[in-house]
C-alpha positions in Angstrom: -97.3 262.7 177.4 -99.7 262.8 180.3 -99.3 259.0 180.9 -95.5 259.4 180.7 -95.7 262.1 183.4 -97.8 259.9 185.6 -95.3 257.1 185.0 -92.5 259.5 186.2 -94.4 260.3 189.4 -95.2 256.6 190.1 -92.1 254.9 189.0 -89.3 257.4 188.7 -89.9 259.6 191.8 -86.9 259.4 194.1 -87.4 259.6 197.9 -85.0 262.5 198.1 -87.5 264.6 196.2 -89.8 264.6 199.3 -86.8 265.1 201.7 -85.4 268.0 199.7 -88.8 269.7 199.5 -88.8 269.9 203.3 -85.4 271.6 203.2 -87.2 274.7 202.0 -87.5 275.3 205.8 -83.8 276.3 205.7 -85.0 279.7 204.7 -85.5 280.5 208.4 -81.8 279.9 209.2 -80.2 283.3 210.1 -77.4 284.5 207.8 -77.4 281.6 205.3 -76.9 281.6 201.5 -80.6 280.9 200.8 -80.0 280.2 197.1 -78.3 277.0 198.2 -81.7 275.6 199.2 -82.6 275.5 195.5 -79.7 273.3 194.8 -81.4 270.5 196.6 -84.2 270.3 194.1 -81.6 270.1 191.4 -79.8 267.4 193.3 -83.1 265.4 193.6 -83.6 265.6 189.8 -80.1 264.2 189.4 -81.0 261.2 191.7 -84.1 260.7 189.6 -82.1 260.5 186.4 -79.3 258.5 187.9 -81.7 255.9 189.3 -83.5 255.9 186.0 -80.2 255.1 184.2 -79.6 252.1 186.5 -83.2 250.9 186.2 -83.2 251.4 182.4 -86.0 253.9 182.6 -85.3 255.5 179.2 -85.2 252.1 177.5 -88.5 251.2 179.3 -90.1 254.4 178.1 -89.0 253.8 174.5 -90.6 250.4 174.2 -93.9 252.0 175.1 -96.1 253.2 172.2 -94.9 256.8 172.7 -92.7 259.2 170.8 -89.1 259.9 172.0 -90.0 263.6 172.1 -92.9 263.0 174.5 -90.5 261.1 176.9 -88.3 264.2 177.0 -91.1 266.6 177.5 -92.7 264.5 180.2 -89.4 264.4 182.2 -88.8 268.1 181.9 -92.4 268.8 182.9 -91.8 266.5 185.9 -88.7 268.6 186.8 -90.7 271.8 186.5 -93.3 270.5 188.9 -90.7 269.4 191.4 -89.0 272.8 191.3 -92.2 274.8 191.6 -93.5 272.7 194.5 -90.3 273.5 196.3 -90.7 277.2 195.7 -94.3 277.0 196.8 -93.3 275.2 200.0 -90.6 277.8 200.6 -93.0 280.8 200.5 -94.4 280.4 204.1 -90.9 279.8 205.5 -89.7 283.0 203.8 -92.6 284.9 205.3 -91.9 283.4 208.7 -88.2 284.4 208.4 -89.2 288.0 207.8 -91.4 287.9 210.9 -88.5 287.1 213.2 -87.1 290.0 215.3 -83.7 289.9 213.7 -81.7 291.8 211.1 -81.5 290.9 207.4 -79.3 288.1 205.9 -75.7 289.2 206.3 -74.5 286.5 203.9 -76.6 287.6 200.9 -80.1 288.1 199.6 -83.0 288.0 202.0 -85.8 285.5 201.5 -88.2 288.0 199.9 -90.1 288.5 196.7 -87.0 289.4 194.7 -85.3 286.3 196.0 -87.9 284.1 194.3 -87.5 285.9 191.0 -83.8 285.3 191.1 -84.3 281.7 192.3 -86.4 281.1 189.2 -83.5 282.4 187.0 -81.1 280.0 188.7 -83.4 277.0 188.2 -83.9 278.0 184.5 -80.1 278.1 184.1 -79.9 274.6 185.7 -82.6 273.2 183.4 -80.9 274.5 180.3 -77.5 273.2 181.3 -78.6 269.9 182.8 -81.2 268.6 180.4 -79.5 269.6 177.1 -76.4 267.7 178.4 -78.4 264.8 179.8 -80.3 264.1 176.6 -77.1 264.3 174.5 -75.6 261.5 176.6 -77.9 259.9 179.2 -75.3 257.5 180.3 -73.1 260.4 181.5 -75.6 261.9 183.9 -72.9 262.3 186.6 -70.7 264.4 184.4 -73.6 266.4 183.2 -74.8 267.2 186.7 -71.3 268.1 187.8 -71.1 270.7 185.0 -74.5 271.9 185.9 -73.6 272.3 189.5 -70.5 274.4 188.6 -72.7 276.7 186.6 -75.3 276.8 189.4 -72.9 277.8 192.1 -71.1 280.2 189.8 -74.4 282.0 189.3 -75.1 282.0 193.0 -71.7 283.6 193.6 -72.5 286.3 191.1 -75.9 287.0 192.6 -74.6 287.1 196.1 -71.8 289.4 195.1 -74.2 291.7 193.4 -76.2 291.9 196.6 -73.2 293.3 198.4 -71.7 295.6 195.7 -74.5 296.8 193.5 -76.6 299.6 195.1 -79.8 298.5 193.3 -79.5 295.0 194.8 -78.3 296.1 198.2 -80.6 299.0 198.8 -83.8 298.0 197.0 -83.9 294.2 196.4 -82.2 293.0 199.5 -84.8 294.6 201.8 -87.7 293.3 203.9 -91.1 293.1 202.1 -93.1 295.1 201.3 -90.4 297.8 200.8 -89.7 298.6 197.2 -92.5 296.2 196.2 -92.7 297.4 192.6 -89.0 296.7 191.9 -89.2 293.3 193.5 -92.3 292.3 191.6 -90.6 293.3 188.3 -87.6 291.1 189.3 -90.1 288.3 190.1 -91.8 288.7 186.7 -88.5 288.8 184.8 -87.2 285.7 186.7 -90.4 283.8 185.9 -90.2 284.8 182.2 -86.5 283.8 182.0 -87.2 280.5 183.8 -90.0 279.7 181.3 -87.9 280.7 178.3 -84.7 278.8 179.4 -86.8 275.7 180.2 -88.6 275.8 176.9 -85.3 276.2 174.9 -83.8 273.4 177.0 -86.8 271.2 176.1 -86.5 272.0 172.4 -82.8 271.3 172.2 -83.1 268.2 174.4 -85.8 266.7 172.1 -83.6 267.3 169.1 -80.6 265.7 170.7 -82.5 262.8 172.1 -84.2 262.0 168.8 -80.8 261.9 167.2 -79.6 259.2 169.6 -79.5 255.6 168.3 -81.2 253.7 171.1 
């Protein structure tokens, strides 16, 4: 699987991955729905898979002396790295945003510790929806991404609504760091755990579906 992962970084990496990593800087924009920044990493993975379809990436991988399951695991591992790099790049911009002499984000969640926990949850939901659909029908990657995008933005709408209407979100999570640090760290831990769980489940289902394909 290690060699397949290297193959993905050398041959399948789409230029938009690097561009969208830089869009983590959008966390310094005042009064912006910061969760949308995460959608760009999802979009870059769509371009990777779309380009792979046109270039017969899956067919190329399957003529190599590798198992079909390893091809799936390598691609999902690639996706995890892309997503985590974007979050890592976003951290200093979130810290910079909080240093600005201005009020909190009027649109929704501030770019704070809790935000990153909820961001991981969103990315986990995307991984589950996208990869389980993609490896059921790789040729329909556009349709799969469209459905994943609907789920992604529906989840964003729910989280931003909670930020405005639920006191725990509004008064404790949507606050500057390090206020209510314990609660925010718990949300970060839960988000990381759910991201890991959803991605692992997605990987397991994707492997099973892909192995059942006649390719």
